[in-house]
C-alpha positions in Angstrom: 0.0 0.0 0.0 1.4 3.4 -1.0 2.1 6.1 1.6 -0.8 8.2 0.5 -3.2 5.3 0.6 -2.0 4.2 4.0 -2.5 7.8 5.3 -6.0 7.9 3.9 -6.9 4.6 5.5 -5.6 5.8 8.9 -7.6 9.0 8.6 -10.7 7.0 7.7 -10.3 4.6 10.7 -9.7 7.4 13.1 -12.8 9.2 11.8 -14.9 6.1 12.3 -13.5 5.5 15.8 -14.5 9.1 16.7 -18.0 8.6 15.3 -20.9 9.5 17.6 -22.7 6.2 16.7 -21.7 3.6 19.3 -22.6 0.7 16.9 -20.2 2.1 14.2 -17.4 2.4 16.7 -18.0 -1.1 18.1 -18.0 -2.6 14.6 -14.7 -0.9 13.6 -13.1 -2.0 16.9 -14.3 -5.6 16.4 -12.8 -5.6 12.8 -9.5 -4.2 14.1 -9.4 -6.7 17.0 -10.1 -9.6 14.6 -6.8 -8.9 12.8 -5.0 -10.0 15.9 -1.4 -9.4 16.9 -0.3 -8.6 13.3 -2.3 -5.4 13.7 -0.5 -4.1 16.8 2.1 -2.1 15.0 -0.4 -0.3 12.9 -2.7 0.3 16.0 0.1 2.0 17.9 0.6 4.3 14.9 -3.2 5.1 15.0 -3.0 5.7 18.7 -0.3 8.3 18.2 -2.2 10.0 15.4 -5.7 10.1 16.8 -7.6 12.6 18.9 -8.3 11.6 22.6 -11.5 9.8 21.8 -10.2 7.8 18.9 -6.9 7.0 20.8 -8.9 5.7 23.7 -10.8 3.3 21.5 -7.5 2.2 19.8 -6.0 1.5 23.2 -9.0 -0.6 24.0 -8.5 -2.7 20.9 -4.8 -3.1 21.7 -5.6 -4.3 25.2 -8.1 -6.8 23.8 -5.6 -8.3 21.3 -2.9 -8.5 24.0 -5.3 -10.1 26.4 -6.4 -12.8 23.9 -2.7 -13.6 23.0 -1.8 -13.7 26.7 -4.7 -16.1 27.4 -3.5 -18.5 24.7 0.0 -18.3 26.0 -1.1 -18.9 29.6 -3.2 -21.9 28.6 -0.1 -23.3 26.9 1.9 -22.8 30.1 -0.8 -24.6 32.2 -1.0 -27.5 29.7 2.8 -28.1 29.7 3.7 -27.0 33.3 4.4 -30.4 34.9 5.3 -30.9 38.5 8.3 -28.6 38.4 7.5 -25.9 35.9 8.8 -22.3 36.0 6.5 -20.8 38.6 7.8 -17.3 38.2 7.3 -17.3 34.4 3.8 -18.6 35.0 3.0 -15.8 37.5 4.2 -13.1 35.1 2.1 -14.7 32.3 -1.0 -14.9 34.5 -0.6 -11.2 35.3 -0.4 -10.3 31.6 -3.8 -11.9 31.2 -5.5 -10.2 34.1 -3.6 -6.9 33.8 -3.6 -6.4 30.0 -1.4 -3.6 28.8 0.4 -3.0 32.1 4.2 -2.8 32.0 5.9 -5.1 34.5 9.5 -3.8 33.9 9.6 -1.9 37.2 8.3 -4.9 39.2 10.9 -7.2 37.6 13.6 -4.7 38.5 12.4 -4.4 42.1 12.5 -8.1 42.6 16.1 -8.2 41.3 17.1 -5.3 43.5 15.5 -6.9 46.6 17.3 -10.1 45.9 20.6 -8.4 45.6 20.1 -6.5 48.8 19.0 -9.6 50.7 22.1 -11.5 49.4 24.3 -8.7 50.7 22.7 -8.8 54.1 22.8 -12.6 54.3 26.6 -12.5 54.5 26.2 -11.8 58.2 23.5 -14.4 58.8 25.0 -17.6 60.4 22.0 -19.8 61.2 18.8 -20.7 59.4 16.9 -18.5 61.9 19.3 -15.6 61.2 18.7 -16.0 57.5 14.9 -16.1 57.8 15.0 -13.0 60.1 17.2 -11.2 57.6 14.8 -11.9 54.7 11.7 -11.0 56.8 13.3 -7.8 58.2 14.0 -6.6 54.7 10.7 -7.5 53.1 8.4 -6.7 56.0 10.1 -3.9 57.8 12.0 -2.2 55.1 9.7 -2.8 52.1 6.4 -3.0 54.1 5.4 -6.2 52.4 2.3 -7.4 54.3 -1.1 -9.1 54.2 -4.0 -7.1 52.8 -6.6 -7.7 55.5 -8.8 -4.8 54.4 -9.2 -5.9 50.8 -8.3 -9.6 51.0 -10.4 -10.6 47.9 -9.1 -8.0 45.5 -7.8 -9.8 42.5 -4.6 -7.7 42.4 -3.6 -9.3 45.8 -3.0 -12.5 43.8 -0.9 -11.1 41.0 2.9 -10.9 41.3 3.6 -7.4 39.8 0.7 -5.9 41.7 1.9 -7.4 45.0 5.4 -6.1 44.3 4.0 -2.6 43.5 1.5 -2.3 46.4 3.4 -4.4 48.9 0.0 -6.1 49.7 -1.0 -9.6 49.1 -2.6 -12.9 50.3 -0.6 -15.7 51.9 0.4 -17.5 48.7 1.2 -14.4 46.7 3.4 -13.1 49.5 5.0 -16.5 49.8 5.8 -16.3 46.1 7.6 -13.0 46.6 9.6 -14.4 49.5 10.4 -17.4 47.4 11.6 -15.4 44.4 13.6 -12.9 46.4 15.1 -15.8 48.4 16.0 -17.5 45.1 17.7 -14.4 43.8 19.7 -14.1 47.1 20.8 -17.7 46.9 18.5 -18.8 49.7 16.6 -22.1 49.4 13.0 -21.7 50.6 10.0 -24.1 50.3 6.3 -23.3 50.3 4.2 -25.2 52.7 0.5 -25.5 51.7 -1.3 -26.0 55.0 -5.1 -26.4 54.7 -6.5 -22.9 55.1 -3.1 -21.1 55.1 0.2 -21.0 53.2 3.5 -20.6 55.0 7.2 -21.1 54.2 10.2 -23.1 55.5 13.9 -22.6 55.3 15.6 -25.7 56.6 13.9 -26.4 59.9 12.5 -22.9 60.4 8.8 -22.3 59.5 7.7 -18.7 58.9 4.6 -16.8 57.8 5.0 -14.1 55.1 1.3 -13.0 55.5 2.1 -12.0 59.1 5.4 -10.2 58.6 7.6 -13.3 58.2 7.3 -14.2 61.8 8.4 -17.7 62.9 5.6 -20.3 63.2 5.9 -23.3 65.5 4.4 -26.8 65.1 2.0 -26.1 67.9 0.6 -23.2 65.9 0.3 -25.3 62.8 -1.6 -27.9 64.9 -3.9 -25.3 66.3 -4.7 -24.0 62.8 -5.7 -27.4 61.6 -7.7 -28.1 64.7 -9.9 -25.1 63.9 -10.8 -27.0 60.8 -11.3 -30.3 62.6 -8.1 -31.7 61.1 -5.1 -33.3 62.6 -1.6 -32.1 61.6 0.1 -34.9 59.7 3.6 -35.2 58.2 2.3 -34.7 54.7 0.9 -31.3 55.6 4.5 -30.1 56.1 5.9 -31.5 52.8 7.2 -28.8 50.4 4.7 -27.7 47.8 5.8 -28.3 44.2 5.6 -25.5 41.7 2.6 -27.2 40.2 0.8 -27.3 43.5 1.5 -23.6 44.1 0.3 -22.7 40.7 -2.9 -24.6 41.2 -3.4 -23.1 44.6 -2.9 -19.6 43.1 -5.5 -20.3 40.4 -7.9 -21.9 42.9 -7.8 -18.7 45.1 -8.6 -16.6 42.0 -11.4 -19.0 41.0 -13.2 -18.6 44.4 -12.8 -14.8 44.1 -14.2 -14.6 40.5 -16.8 -17.4 40.3 -19.5 -15.2 41.7 -18.3 -11.7 40.7 -17.1 -12.5 37.2 -18.4 -15.9 36.0 -16.7 -15.6 32.6 -13.3 -15.2 34.2 -14.2 -17.8 36.8 -14.8 -20.3 34.0 -11.4 -19.5 32.5 -9.8 -20.1 35.9 -11.5 -23.5 36.0 -10.1 -24.4 32.6 -6.6 -23.3 33.6 -6.8 -25.3 36.8 -7.9 -28.4 34.9 -5.1 -28.0 32.3 -2.5 -27.6 35.1 -3.7 -30.6 37.0 -3.4 -32.7 33.8 0.0 -31.5 32.9 
């Protein structure tokens, strides 16, 4: 297509996207979205050229295309995850589905910076308890990473970049941050999926990221299970695999969305099924 023809086409599209008839706008947006990822470059050109109204609709189309592509990619992750898949990669991909269009560069950089700082501080930590306290002191006291009691069921509490940005999360998402920061610092940490709660373990030290990384004793674990009429068994304290953590993350999101957003809840169910079969 010649330069002049391309310019005329862009002007026509922008004019249609700025039309006062909602049906016209919806039709044009649907046609642009149907072109898929191959259209993204042209859409970004349109966004830069359009007036505020047209650019708003173009951004909406871009987000829709990115979300569709992210969903396909995440389903592929779930289907091929296996017992020991890349949990961090899955967490970023899940966030790209549920936070379409958001840039996670700063969150990536923060995790790397946190890991480097914890690694530096660990040089003075001699025992497993010292290492856990060093990690918890940095993440909880210095970075204010903590449980979001006020808005526990907000979806963003379950998404890695949002948790890094807001410093707020639920037990498993906070555990994931501790896990990833620990990994970057050279610290081996396991997730422990107790019924009704998720904690962490470094060697023989159990600790709770949702409550500031404080140490958790076996008596407290027993009491937690007794509240659910359960008895603490050795299998409850076995390290969770990446697959088990991914499924638990998705299950939490399913319970949040099944009533408030049934369509998204159905997708969660499909992803959980795919991950279980992987």
